[in-house]
PDB file as gemmi writes it, atoms N, CA and C in Angstrom:
CRYST1    1.000    1.000    1.000  90.00  90.00  90.00 P 1                      
ATOM      1  N   ALA A   1       0.824  -1.196   0.000  1.00  0.00           N  
ATOM      2  CA  ALA A   1       0.000   0.000   0.000  1.00  0.00           C  
ATOM      3  C   ALA A   1       0.867   1.259   0.000  1.00  0.00           C  
ATOM      4  N   GLU A   2       1.984   1.201   0.703  1.00  0.00           N  
ATOM      5  CA  GLU A   2       2.832   2.388   0.778  1.00  0.00           C  
ATOM      6  C   GLU A   2       3.370   2.769  -0.593  1.00  0.00           C  
ATOM      7  N   GLY A   3       3.891   1.789  -1.315  1.00  0.00           N  
ATOM      8  CA  GLY A   3       4.443   2.060  -2.643  1.00  0.00           C  
ATOM      9  C   GLY A   3       3.371   2.496  -3.620  1.00  0.00           C  
ATOM     10  N   TYR A   4       2.191   1.883  -3.537  1.00  0.00           N  
ATOM     11  CA  TYR A   4       1.094   2.239  -4.427  1.00  0.00           C  
ATOM     12  C   TYR A   4       0.657   3.681  -4.167  1.00  0.00           C  
ATOM     13  N   GLY A   5       0.441   4.009  -2.896  1.00  0.00           N  
ATOM     14  CA  GLY A   5      -0.011   5.358  -2.551  1.00  0.00           C  
ATOM     15  C   GLY A   5       1.007   6.419  -2.921  1.00  0.00           C  
ATOM     16  N   ALA A   6       2.281   6.143  -2.653  1.00  0.00           N  
ATOM     17  CA  ALA A   6       3.326   7.114  -2.967  1.00  0.00           C  
ATOM     18  C   ALA A   6       3.470   7.310  -4.474  1.00  0.00           C  
ATOM     19  N   SER A   7       3.415   6.225  -5.234  1.00  0.00           N  
ATOM     20  CA  SER A   7       3.557   6.352  -6.685  1.00  0.00           C  
ATOM     21  C   SER A   7       2.350   7.059  -7.294  1.00  0.00           C  
ATOM     22  N   LYS A   8       1.152   6.814  -6.746  1.00  0.00           N  
ATOM     23  CA  LYS A   8      -0.060   7.479  -7.245  1.00  0.00           C  
ATOM     24  C   LYS A   8       0.013   8.977  -6.961  1.00  0.00           C  
ATOM     25  N   ALA A   9       0.463   9.344  -5.768  1.00  0.00           N  
ATOM     26  CA  ALA A   9       0.596  10.762  -5.418  1.00  0.00           C  
ATOM     27  C   ALA A   9       1.647  11.439  -6.300  1.00  0.00           C  
ATOM     28  N   ALA A  10       2.758  10.753  -6.532  1.00  0.00           N  
ATOM     29  CA  ALA A  10       3.808  11.318  -7.378  1.00  0.00           C  
ATOM     30  C   ALA A  10       3.325  11.496  -8.814  1.00  0.00           C  
ATOM     31  N   LEU A  11       2.618  10.517  -9.325  1.00  0.00           N  
ATOM     32  CA  LEU A  11       2.102  10.600 -10.691  1.00  0.00           C  
ATOM     33  C   LEU A  11       1.084  11.730 -10.832  1.00  0.00           C  
ATOM     34  N   THR A  12       0.229  11.908  -9.829  1.00  0.00           N  
ATOM     35  CA  THR A  12      -0.747  12.994  -9.854  1.00  0.00           C  
ATOM     36  C   THR A  12      -0.045  14.344  -9.832  1.00  0.00           C  
ATOM     37  N   TYR A  13       0.935  14.492  -8.983  1.00  0.00           N  
ATOM     38  CA  TYR A  13       1.690  15.741  -8.908  1.00  0.00           C  
ATOM     39  C   TYR A  13       2.394  16.016 -10.240  1.00  0.00           C  
ATOM     40  N   PHE A  14       2.998  14.985 -10.813  1.00  0.00           N  
ATOM     41  CA  PHE A  14       3.689  15.110 -12.095  1.00  0.00           C  
ATOM     42  C   PHE A  14       2.716  15.528 -13.199  1.00  0.00           C  
ATOM     43  N   ALA A  15       1.530  14.921 -13.204  1.00  0.00           N  
ATOM     44  CA  ALA A  15       0.524  15.262 -14.214  1.00  0.00           C  
ATOM     45  C   ALA A  15       0.078  16.714 -14.082  1.00  0.00           C  
ATOM     46  N   HIS A  16      -0.098  17.195 -12.852  1.00  0.00           N  
ATOM     47  CA  HIS A  16      -0.484  18.588 -12.653  1.00  0.00           C  
ATOM     48  C   HIS A  16       0.611  19.522 -13.165  1.00  0.00           C  
ATOM     49  N   ALA A  17       1.859  19.180 -12.912  1.00  0.00           N  
ATOM     50  CA  ALA A  17       2.965  19.997 -13.412  1.00  0.00           C  
ATOM     51  C   ALA A  17       3.017  19.959 -14.935  1.00  0.00           C  
ATOM     52  N   LEU A  18       2.809  18.778 -15.515  1.00  0.00           N  
ATOM     53  CA  LEU A  18       2.789  18.654 -16.977  1.00  0.00           C  
ATOM     54  C   LEU A  18       1.661  19.474 -17.595  1.00  0.00           C  
ATOM     55  N   ARG A  19       0.500  19.457 -16.929  1.00  0.00           N  
ATOM     56  CA  ARG A  19      -0.648  20.208 -17.440  1.00  0.00           C  
ATOM     57  C   ARG A  19      -0.278  21.678 -17.614  1.00  0.00           C  
ATOM     58  N   ALA A  20       0.336  22.253 -16.597  1.00  0.00           N  
ATOM     59  CA  ALA A  20       0.730  23.664 -16.661  1.00  0.00           C  
ATOM     60  C   ALA A  20       1.792  23.884 -17.732  1.00  0.00           C  
ATOM     61  N   ASP A  21       2.731  22.962 -17.828  1.00  0.00           N  
ATOM     62  CA  ASP A  21       3.835  23.099 -18.783  1.00  0.00           C  
ATOM     63  C   ASP A  21       3.383  22.908 -20.229  1.00  0.00           C  
ATOM     64  N   LEU A  22       2.434  22.019 -20.457  1.00  0.00           N  
ATOM     65  CA  LEU A  22       2.022  21.691 -21.823  1.00  0.00           C  
ATOM     66  C   LEU A  22       0.820  22.488 -22.331  1.00  0.00           C  
ATOM     67  N   ALA A  23       0.154  23.224 -21.452  1.00  0.00           N  
ATOM     68  CA  ALA A  23      -1.019  24.003 -21.856  1.00  0.00           C  
ATOM     69  C   ALA A  23      -0.717  24.959 -23.013  1.00  0.00           C  
ATOM     70  N   PRO A  24       0.419  25.675 -23.001  1.00  0.00           N  
ATOM     71  CA  PRO A  24       0.697  26.577 -24.120  1.00  0.00           C  
ATOM     72  C   PRO A  24       0.840  25.860 -25.467  1.00  0.00           C  
ATOM     73  N   GLU A  25       1.118  24.562 -25.422  1.00  0.00           N  
ATOM     74  CA  GLU A  25       1.257  23.768 -26.643  1.00  0.00           C  
ATOM     75  C   GLU A  25      -0.081  23.201 -27.109  1.00  0.00           C  
ATOM     76  N   GLY A  26      -1.130  23.446 -26.326  1.00  0.00           N  
ATOM     77  CA  GLY A  26      -2.449  22.913 -26.665  1.00  0.00           C  
ATOM     78  C   GLY A  26      -2.616  21.450 -26.303  1.00  0.00           C  
ATOM     79  N   ILE A  27      -1.763  20.956 -25.413  1.00  0.00           N  
ATOM     80  CA  ILE A  27      -1.830  19.557 -24.995  1.00  0.00           C  
ATOM     81  C   ILE A  27      -2.522  19.480 -23.643  1.00  0.00           C  
ATOM     82  N   ASP A  28      -3.608  18.707 -23.573  1.00  0.00           N  
ATOM     83  CA  ASP A  28      -4.347  18.514 -22.335  1.00  0.00           C  
ATOM     84  C   ASP A  28      -3.778  17.331 -21.560  1.00  0.00           C  
ATOM     85  N   VAL A  29      -3.723  17.474 -20.265  1.00  0.00           N  
ATOM     86  CA  VAL A  29      -3.323  16.384 -19.384  1.00  0.00           C  
ATOM     87  C   VAL A  29      -4.490  16.145 -18.428  1.00  0.00           C  
ATOM     88  N   VAL A  30      -4.982  14.927 -18.408  1.00  0.00           N  
ATOM     89  CA  VAL A  30      -6.133  14.568 -17.585  1.00  0.00           C  
ATOM     90  C   VAL A  30      -5.678  13.573 -16.518  1.00  0.00           C  
ATOM     91  N   VAL A  31      -6.042  13.848 -15.279  1.00  0.00           N  
ATOM     92  CA  VAL A  31      -5.744  12.940 -14.177  1.00  0.00           C  
ATOM     93  C   VAL A  31      -7.003  12.128 -13.888  1.00  0.00           C  
ATOM     94  N   VAL A  32      -6.892  10.821 -13.978  1.00  0.00           N  
ATOM     95  CA  VAL A  32      -8.006   9.921 -13.696  1.00  0.00           C  
ATOM     96  C   VAL A  32      -7.692   9.190 -12.391  1.00  0.00           C  
ATOM     97  N   SER A  33      -8.584   9.341 -11.424  1.00  0.00           N  
ATOM     98  CA  SER A  33      -8.408   8.713 -10.113  1.00  0.00           C  
ATOM     99  C   SER A  33      -9.627   7.858  -9.791  1.00  0.00           C  
ATOM    100  N   PRO A  34      -9.604   6.618 -10.272  1.00  0.00           N  
ATOM    101  CA  PRO A  34     -10.737   5.741  -9.966  1.00  0.00           C  
ATOM    102  C   PRO A  34     -10.598   5.163  -8.565  1.00  0.00           C  
ATOM    103  N   GLY A  35     -11.731   4.813  -8.012  1.00  0.00           N  
ATOM    104  CA  GLY A  35     -11.704   4.040  -6.773  1.00  0.00           C  
ATOM    105  C   GLY A  35     -11.382   2.598  -7.145  1.00  0.00           C  
ATOM    106  N   PHE A  36     -11.988   1.665  -6.452  1.00  0.00           N  
ATOM    107  CA  PHE A  36     -11.743   0.258  -6.741  1.00  0.00           C  
ATOM    108  C   PHE A  36     -12.566  -0.181  -7.951  1.00  0.00           C  
ATOM    109  N   VAL A  37     -11.883  -0.804  -8.906  1.00  0.00           N  
ATOM    110  CA  VAL A  37     -12.523  -1.296 -10.129  1.00  0.00           C  
ATOM    111  C   VAL A  37     -12.402  -2.813 -10.145  1.00  0.00           C  
ATOM    112  N   LYS A  38     -13.509  -3.494 -10.380  1.00  0.00           N  
ATOM    113  CA  LYS A  38     -13.508  -4.958 -10.394  1.00  0.00           C  
ATOM    114  C   LYS A  38     -12.764  -5.465 -11.632  1.00  0.00           C  
ATOM    115  N   THR A  39     -11.640  -6.092 -11.394  1.00  0.00           N  
ATOM    116  CA  THR A  39     -10.810  -6.671 -12.446  1.00  0.00           C  
ATOM    117  C   THR A  39     -10.225  -7.986 -11.916  1.00  0.00           C  
ATOM    118  N   PRO A  40      -9.585  -8.779 -12.772  1.00  0.00           N  
ATOM    119  CA  PRO A  40      -8.919  -9.981 -12.253  1.00  0.00           C  
ATOM    120  C   PRO A  40      -7.870  -9.653 -11.177  1.00  0.00           C  
ATOM    121  N   LEU A  41      -7.244  -8.475 -11.260  1.00  0.00           N  
ATOM    122  CA  LEU A  41      -6.250  -8.095 -10.257  1.00  0.00           C  
ATOM    123  C   LEU A  41      -6.922  -7.798  -8.917  1.00  0.00           C  
ATOM    124  N   THR A  42      -8.013  -7.010  -8.925  1.00  0.00           N  
ATOM    125  CA  THR A  42      -8.676  -6.709  -7.655  1.00  0.00           C  
ATOM    126  C   THR A  42      -9.423  -7.919  -7.106  1.00  0.00           C  
ATOM    127  N   ASP A  43      -9.743  -8.883  -7.944  1.00  0.00           N  
ATOM    128  CA  ASP A  43     -10.374 -10.120  -7.459  1.00  0.00           C  
ATOM    129  C   ASP A  43      -9.464 -10.844  -6.471  1.00  0.00           C  
ATOM    130  N   ARG A  44      -8.160 -10.598  -6.553  1.00  0.00           N  
ATOM    131  CA  ARG A  44      -7.199 -11.254  -5.662  1.00  0.00           C  
ATOM    132  C   ARG A  44      -7.022 -10.519  -4.335  1.00  0.00           C  
ATOM    133  N   ASN A  45      -7.585  -9.324  -4.207  1.00  0.00           N  
ATOM    134  CA  ASN A  45      -7.436  -8.566  -2.968  1.00  0.00           C  
ATOM    135  C   ASN A  45      -8.142  -9.279  -1.826  1.00  0.00           C  
ATOM    136  N   ASP A  46      -7.520  -9.234  -0.649  1.00  0.00           N  
ATOM    137  CA  ASP A  46      -8.103  -9.880   0.520  1.00  0.00           C  
ATOM    138  C   ASP A  46      -8.565  -8.852   1.554  1.00  0.00           C  
ATOM    139  N   PHE A  47      -8.941  -7.673   1.074  1.00  0.00           N  
ATOM    140  CA  PHE A  47      -9.400  -6.611   1.962  1.00  0.00           C  
ATOM    141  C   PHE A  47     -10.662  -5.991   1.372  1.00  0.00           C  
ATOM    142  N   PRO A  48     -11.441  -5.301   2.202  1.00  0.00           N  
ATOM    143  CA  PRO A  48     -12.674  -4.682   1.698  1.00  0.00           C  
ATOM    144  C   PRO A  48     -12.362  -3.599   0.662  1.00  0.00           C  
ATOM    145  N   MET A  49     -13.182  -3.531  -0.363  1.00  0.00           N  
ATOM    146  CA  MET A  49     -13.024  -2.511  -1.408  1.00  0.00           C  
ATOM    147  C   MET A  49     -14.350  -1.755  -1.527  1.00  0.00           C  
ATOM    148  N   PRO A  50     -14.486  -0.687  -0.739  1.00  0.00           N  
ATOM    149  CA  PRO A  50     -15.765   0.028  -0.742  1.00  0.00           C  
ATOM    150  C   PRO A  50     -16.072   0.664  -2.093  1.00  0.00           C  
ATOM    151  N   PHE A  51     -17.347   0.680  -2.430  1.00  0.00           N  
ATOM    152  CA  PHE A  51     -17.846   1.328  -3.644  1.00  0.00           C  
ATOM    153  C   PHE A  51     -17.222   0.744  -4.915  1.00  0.00           C  
ATOM    154  N   LEU A  52     -16.976  -0.559  -4.917  1.00  0.00           N  
ATOM    155  CA  LEU A  52     -16.397  -1.256  -6.065  1.00  0.00           C  
ATOM    156  C   LEU A  52     -17.279  -1.035  -7.299  1.00  0.00           C  
ATOM    157  N   VAL A  53     -16.658  -0.668  -8.426  1.00  0.00           N  
ATOM    158  CA  VAL A  53     -17.402  -0.468  -9.678  1.00  0.00           C  
ATOM    159  C   VAL A  53     -16.887  -1.454 -10.722  1.00  0.00           C  
ATOM    160  N   SER A  54     -17.721  -1.760 -11.691  1.00  0.00           N  
ATOM    161  CA  SER A  54     -17.307  -2.654 -12.768  1.00  0.00           C  
ATOM    162  C   SER A  54     -16.355  -1.921 -13.715  1.00  0.00           C  
ATOM    163  N   ALA A  55     -15.610  -2.683 -14.481  1.00  0.00           N  
ATOM    164  CA  ALA A  55     -14.708  -2.084 -15.465  1.00  0.00           C  
ATOM    165  C   ALA A  55     -15.495  -1.297 -16.506  1.00  0.00           C  
ATOM    166  N   GLU A  56     -16.661  -1.803 -16.871  1.00  0.00           N  
ATOM    167  CA  GLU A  56     -17.503  -1.115 -17.857  1.00  0.00           C  
ATOM    168  C   GLU A  56     -17.979   0.228 -17.317  1.00  0.00           C  
ATOM    169  N   ASP A  57     -18.396   0.248 -16.052  1.00  0.00           N  
ATOM    170  CA  ASP A  57     -18.841   1.487 -15.422  1.00  0.00           C  
ATOM    171  C   ASP A  57     -17.682   2.478 -15.345  1.00  0.00           C  
ATOM    172  N   ALA A  58     -16.508   2.002 -14.943  1.00  0.00           N  
ATOM    173  CA  ALA A  58     -15.332   2.872 -14.865  1.00  0.00           C  
ATOM    174  C   ALA A  58     -15.008   3.475 -16.225  1.00  0.00           C  
ATOM    175  N   ALA A  59     -15.019   2.646 -17.259  1.00  0.00           N  
ATOM    176  CA  ALA A  59     -14.721   3.141 -18.608  1.00  0.00           C  
ATOM    177  C   ALA A  59     -15.736   4.196 -19.031  1.00  0.00           C  
ATOM    178  N   GLY A  60     -17.015   3.960 -18.738  1.00  0.00           N  
ATOM    179  CA  GLY A  60     -18.053   4.925 -19.084  1.00  0.00           C  
ATOM    180  C   GLY A  60     -17.853   6.257 -18.381  1.00  0.00           C  
ATOM    181  N   ARG A  61     -17.463   6.213 -17.118  1.00  0.00           N  
ATOM    182  CA  ARG A  61     -17.231   7.444 -16.354  1.00  0.00           C  
ATOM    183  C   ARG A  61     -16.029   8.212 -16.917  1.00  0.00           C  
ATOM    184  N   ILE A  62     -14.998   7.476 -17.319  1.00  0.00           N  
ATOM    185  CA  ILE A  62     -13.817   8.132 -17.886  1.00  0.00           C  
ATOM    186  C   ILE A  62     -14.162   8.786 -19.219  1.00  0.00           C  
ATOM    187  N   VAL A  63     -14.845   8.062 -20.082  1.00  0.00           N  
ATOM    188  CA  VAL A  63     -15.236   8.615 -21.386  1.00  0.00           C  
ATOM    189  C   VAL A  63     -16.113   9.848 -21.199  1.00  0.00           C  
ATOM    190  N   LYS A  64     -17.078   9.766 -20.281  1.00  0.00           N  
ATOM    191  CA  LYS A  64     -17.964  10.909 -20.023  1.00  0.00           C  
ATOM    192  C   LYS A  64     -17.154  12.126 -19.563  1.00  0.00           C  
ATOM    193  N   GLY A  65     -16.229  11.918 -18.652  1.00  0.00           N  
ATOM    194  CA  GLY A  65     -15.387  13.010 -18.162  1.00  0.00           C  
ATOM    195  C   GLY A  65     -14.539  13.628 -19.265  1.00  0.00           C  
ATOM    196  N   LEU A  66     -13.999  12.775 -20.141  1.00  0.00           N  
ATOM    197  CA  LEU A  66     -13.209  13.282 -21.261  1.00  0.00           C  
ATOM    198  C   LEU A  66     -14.073  14.104 -22.219  1.00  0.00           C  
ATOM    199  N   ARG A  67     -15.261  13.604 -22.506  1.00  0.00           N  
ATOM    200  CA  ARG A  67     -16.176  14.327 -23.406  1.00  0.00           C  
ATOM    201  C   ARG A  67     -16.583  15.680 -22.828  1.00  0.00           C  
ATOM    202  N   GLN A  68     -16.667  15.748 -21.504  1.00  0.00           N  
ATOM    203  CA  GLN A  68     -17.025  17.005 -20.844  1.00  0.00           C  
ATOM    204  C   GLN A  68     -15.831  17.953 -20.722  1.00  0.00           C  
ATOM    205  N   GLY A  69     -14.663  17.495 -21.145  1.00  0.00           N  
ATOM    206  CA  GLY A  69     -13.472  18.334 -21.098  1.00  0.00           C  
ATOM    207  C   GLY A  69     -12.876  18.504 -19.711  1.00  0.00           C  
ATOM    208  N   ARG A  70     -13.180  17.578 -18.832  1.00  0.00           N  
ATOM    209  CA  ARG A  70     -12.655  17.681 -17.471  1.00  0.00           C  
ATOM    210  C   ARG A  70     -11.168  17.354 -17.435  1.00  0.00           C  
ATOM    211  N   ASN A  71     -10.441  18.028 -16.556  1.00  0.00           N  
ATOM    212  CA  ASN A  71      -9.015  17.717 -16.418  1.00  0.00           C  
ATOM    213  C   ASN A  71      -8.746  16.865 -15.180  1.00  0.00           C  
ATOM    214  N   GLU A  72      -9.799  16.609 -14.382  1.00  0.00           N  
ATOM    215  CA  GLU A  72      -9.732  15.700 -13.237  1.00  0.00           C  
ATOM    216  C   GLU A  72     -10.963  14.808 -13.298  1.00  0.00           C  
ATOM    217  N   ILE A  73     -10.757  13.515 -13.285  1.00  0.00           N  
ATOM    218  CA  ILE A  73     -11.861  12.559 -13.286  1.00  0.00           C  
ATOM    219  C   ILE A  73     -11.634  11.625 -12.105  1.00  0.00           C  
ATOM    220  N   ALA A  74     -12.492  11.747 -11.096  1.00  0.00           N  
ATOM    221  CA  ALA A  74     -12.362  10.915  -9.903  1.00  0.00           C  
ATOM    222  C   ALA A  74     -13.726  10.308  -9.594  1.00  0.00           C  
ATOM    223  N   PHE A  75     -13.742   9.039  -9.289  1.00  0.00           N  
ATOM    224  CA  PHE A  75     -15.004   8.347  -9.006  1.00  0.00           C  
ATOM    225  C   PHE A  75     -14.730   7.101  -8.184  1.00  0.00           C  
ATOM    226  N   PRO A  76     -15.751   6.536  -7.563  1.00  0.00           N  
ATOM    227  CA  PRO A  76     -17.073   7.092  -7.338  1.00  0.00           C  
ATOM    228  C   PRO A  76     -17.005   8.245  -6.348  1.00  0.00           C  
ATOM    229  N   ARG A  77     -17.954   9.152  -6.452  1.00  0.00           N  
ATOM    230  CA  ARG A  77     -17.907  10.379  -5.646  1.00  0.00           C  
ATOM    231  C   ARG A  77     -17.942  10.097  -4.155  1.00  0.00           C  
ATOM    232  N   ARG A  78     -18.728   9.103  -3.732  1.00  0.00           N  
ATOM    233  CA  ARG A  78     -18.780   8.786  -2.290  1.00  0.00           C  
ATOM    234  C   ARG A  78     -17.384   8.433  -1.778  1.00  0.00           C  
ATOM    235  N   PHE A  79     -16.630   7.685  -2.566  1.00  0.00           N  
ATOM    236  CA  PHE A  79     -15.276   7.288  -2.181  1.00  0.00           C  
ATOM    237  C   PHE A  79     -14.355   8.501  -2.188  1.00  0.00           C  
ATOM    238  N   THR A  80     -14.449   9.316  -3.237  1.00  0.00           N  
ATOM    239  CA  THR A  80     -13.608  10.507  -3.372  1.00  0.00           C  
ATOM    240  C   THR A  80     -13.836  11.466  -2.213  1.00  0.00           C  
ATOM    241  N   TRP A  81     -15.113  11.729  -1.884  1.00  0.00           N  
ATOM    242  CA  TRP A  81     -15.422  12.658  -0.796  1.00  0.00           C  
ATOM    243  C   TRP A  81     -15.006  12.084   0.553  1.00  0.00           C  
ATOM    244  N   THR A  82     -15.134  10.784   0.721  1.00  0.00           N  
ATOM    245  CA  THR A  82     -14.702  10.164   1.976  1.00  0.00           C  
ATOM    246  C   THR A  82     -13.199  10.357   2.165  1.00  0.00           C  
ATOM    247  N   LEU A  83     -12.424  10.133   1.110  1.00  0.00           N  
ATOM    248  CA  LEU A  83     -10.974  10.313   1.208  1.00  0.00           C  
ATOM    249  C   LEU A  83     -10.604  11.763   1.480  1.00  0.00           C  
ATOM    250  N   LYS A  84     -11.303  12.697   0.828  1.00  0.00           N  
ATOM    251  CA  LYS A  84     -11.031  14.126   1.063  1.00  0.00           C  
ATOM    252  C   LYS A  84     -11.353  14.498   2.511  1.00  0.00           C  
ATOM    253  N   ALA A  85     -12.470  13.994   3.030  1.00  0.00           N  
ATOM    254  CA  ALA A  85     -12.843  14.285   4.415  1.00  0.00           C  
ATOM    255  C   ALA A  85     -11.808  13.710   5.385  1.00  0.00           C  
ATOM    256  N   LEU A  86     -11.377  12.480   5.126  1.00  0.00           N  
ATOM    257  CA  LEU A  86     -10.350  11.879   5.986  1.00  0.00           C  
ATOM    258  C   LEU A  86      -9.046  12.672   5.911  1.00  0.00           C  
ATOM    259  N   GLY A  87      -8.712  13.163   4.723  1.00  0.00           N  
ATOM    260  CA  GLY A  87      -7.484  13.938   4.546  1.00  0.00           C  
ATOM    261  C   GLY A  87      -7.504  15.268   5.282  1.00  0.00           C  
ATOM    262  N   ALA A  88      -8.690  15.753   5.646  1.00  0.00           N  
ATOM    263  CA  ALA A  88      -8.813  17.021   6.363  1.00  0.00           C  
ATOM    264  C   ALA A  88      -8.642  16.851   7.871  1.00  0.00           C  
ATOM    265  N   LEU A  89      -8.583  15.606   8.336  1.00  0.00           N  
ATOM    266  CA  LEU A  89      -8.421  15.354   9.764  1.00  0.00           C  
ATOM    267  C   LEU A  89      -6.993  15.673  10.202  1.00  0.00           C  
ATOM    268  N   PRO A  90      -6.772  15.896  11.504  1.00  0.00           N  
ATOM    269  CA  PRO A  90      -5.411  16.124  12.000  1.00  0.00           C  
ATOM    270  C   PRO A  90      -4.511  14.928  11.690  1.00  0.00           C  
ATOM    271  N   GLN A  91      -3.268  15.193  11.342  1.00  0.00           N  
ATOM    272  CA  GLN A  91      -2.348  14.136  10.917  1.00  0.00           C  
ATOM    273  C   GLN A  91      -2.171  13.053  11.974  1.00  0.00           C  
ATOM    274  N   GLY A  92      -2.140  13.432  13.248  1.00  0.00           N  
ATOM    275  CA  GLY A  92      -1.992  12.426  14.313  1.00  0.00           C  
ATOM    276  C   GLY A  92      -3.133  11.422  14.314  1.00  0.00           C  
ATOM    277  N   LEU A  93      -4.342  11.901  14.087  1.00  0.00           N  
ATOM    278  CA  LEU A  93      -5.503  11.019  14.027  1.00  0.00           C  
ATOM    279  C   LEU A  93      -5.441  10.128  12.791  1.00  0.00           C  
ATOM    280  N   ILE A  94      -5.039  10.700  11.664  1.00  0.00           N  
ATOM    281  CA  ILE A  94      -4.879   9.913  10.434  1.00  0.00           C  
ATOM    282  C   ILE A  94      -3.849   8.804  10.660  1.00  0.00           C  
ATOM    283  N   ASP A  95      -2.745   9.143  11.292  1.00  0.00           N  
ATOM    284  CA  ASP A  95      -1.698   8.145  11.544  1.00  0.00           C  
ATOM    285  C   ASP A  95      -2.210   7.002  12.418  1.00  0.00           C  
ATOM    286  N   ARG A  96      -2.966   7.330  13.480  1.00  0.00           N  
ATOM    287  CA  ARG A  96      -3.503   6.281  14.360  1.00  0.00           C  
ATOM    288  C   ARG A  96      -4.507   5.400  13.616  1.00  0.00           C  
ATOM    289  N   MET A  97      -5.362   6.023  12.796  1.00  0.00           N  
ATOM    290  CA  MET A  97      -6.340   5.250  12.028  1.00  0.00           C  
ATOM    291  C   MET A  97      -5.630   4.325  11.040  1.00  0.00           C  
ATOM    292  N   ALA A  98      -4.628   4.848  10.351  1.00  0.00           N  
ATOM    293  CA  ALA A  98      -3.899   4.040   9.372  1.00  0.00           C  
ATOM    294  C   ALA A  98      -3.175   2.888  10.056  1.00  0.00           C  
ATOM    295  N   ALA A  99      -2.582   3.156  11.210  1.00  0.00           N  
ATOM    296  CA  ALA A  99      -1.862   2.103  11.932  1.00  0.00           C  
ATOM    297  C   ALA A  99      -2.812   0.996  12.376  1.00  0.00           C  
ATOM    298  N   SER A 100      -4.033   1.353  12.740  1.00  0.00           N  
ATOM    299  CA  SER A 100      -4.981   0.326  13.184  1.00  0.00           C  
ATOM    300  C   SER A 100      -5.439  -0.559  12.030  1.00  0.00           C  
ATOM    301  N   MET A 101      -5.319  -0.072  10.791  1.00  0.00           N  
ATOM    302  CA  MET A 101      -5.751  -0.843   9.629  1.00  0.00           C  
ATOM    303  C   MET A 101      -4.603  -1.556   8.916  1.00  0.00           C  
ATOM    304  N   SER A 102      -3.371  -1.262   9.312  1.00  0.00           N  
ATOM    305  CA  SER A 102      -2.226  -1.826   8.595  1.00  0.00           C  
ATOM    306  C   SER A 102      -1.939  -3.254   9.041  1.00  0.00           C  
ATOM    307  N   ARG A 103      -0.986  -3.846   8.366  1.00  0.00           N  
ATOM    308  CA  ARG A 103      -0.618  -5.221   8.687  1.00  0.00           C  
ATOM    309  C   ARG A 103      -0.045  -5.273  10.094  1.00  0.00           C  
ATOM    310  N   LYS A 104      -0.111  -6.440  10.694  1.00  0.00           N  
ATOM    311  CA  LYS A 104       0.410  -6.611  12.047  1.00  0.00           C  
ATOM    312  C   LYS A 104       1.930  -6.759  12.006  1.00  0.00           C  
ATOM    313  N   SER A 105       2.593  -6.318  13.069  1.00  0.00           N  
ATOM    314  CA  SER A 105       4.031  -6.484  13.167  1.00  0.00           C  
ATOM    315  C   SER A 105       4.363  -7.952  13.388  1.00  0.00           C  
ATOM    316  N   ARG A 106       5.603  -8.318  13.218  1.00  0.00           N  
ATOM    317  CA  ARG A 106       6.009  -9.713  13.437  1.00  0.00           C  
ATOM    318  C   ARG A 106       5.741 -10.141  14.875  1.00  0.00           C  
ATOM    319  N   ASN A 107       5.989  -9.226  15.828  1.00  0.00           N  
ATOM    320  CA  ASN A 107       5.733  -9.554  17.237  1.00  0.00           C  
ATOM    321  C   ASN A 107       4.276  -9.855  17.480  1.00  0.00           C  
ATOM    322  N   GLU A 108       3.365  -9.052  16.902  1.00  0.00           N  
ATOM    323  CA  GLU A 108       1.935  -9.301  17.068  1.00  0.00           C  
ATOM    324  C   GLU A 108       1.528 -10.614  16.406  1.00  0.00           C  
ATOM    325  N   GLN A 109       2.120 -10.927  15.253  1.00  0.00           N  
ATOM    326  CA  GLN A 109       1.802 -12.171  14.562  1.00  0.00           C  
ATOM    327  C   GLN A 109       2.243 -13.365  15.377  1.00  0.00           C  
ATOM    328  N   GLU A 110       3.435 -13.301  16.000  1.00  0.00           N  
ATOM    329  CA  GLU A 110       3.933 -14.398  16.817  1.00  0.00           C  
ATOM    330  C   GLU A 110       3.090 -14.581  18.075  1.00  0.00           C  
ATOM    331  N   THR A 111       2.657 -13.461  18.672  1.00  0.00           N  
ATOM    332  CA  THR A 111       1.848 -13.508  19.878  1.00  0.00           C  
ATOM    333  C   THR A 111       0.466 -14.093  19.596  1.00  0.00           C  
ATOM    334  N   ASN A 112      -0.129 -13.678  18.467  1.00  0.00           N  
ATOM    335  CA  ASN A 112      -1.486 -14.110  18.143  1.00  0.00           C  
ATOM    336  C   ASN A 112      -1.538 -15.390  17.320  1.00  0.00           C  
ATOM    337  N   GLY A 113      -0.457 -15.805  16.786  1.00  0.00           N  
ATOM    338  CA  GLY A 113      -0.548 -16.923  15.877  1.00  0.00           C  
ATOM    339  C   GLY A 113       0.256 -18.073  16.258  1.00  0.00           C  
TER     340      GLY A 113                                                      
END                                                                             
């Protein structure tokens, strides 16, 4: 999760910088941030995936956003707004919440298993 989240944040930041840099050339840069999409890859996940959408639904939302000329396409909205609301919380609280959901340490695994 750490590598995925960090790479997604870096790619989003890079895309925003590219958008500003390429605008004078008439080149659009669109950032697409889907929530969980049902695919063979996500079928292997062993954790809850709230607001899971089908690949067909995701594709339709992306096409619609592109046709509307949007430069940010994020869905589903319930998931997007939930993440934004969580991001507005104090960092200490976010850290405690994330730690409670993360994998167990080796010591906890040995104690419980």
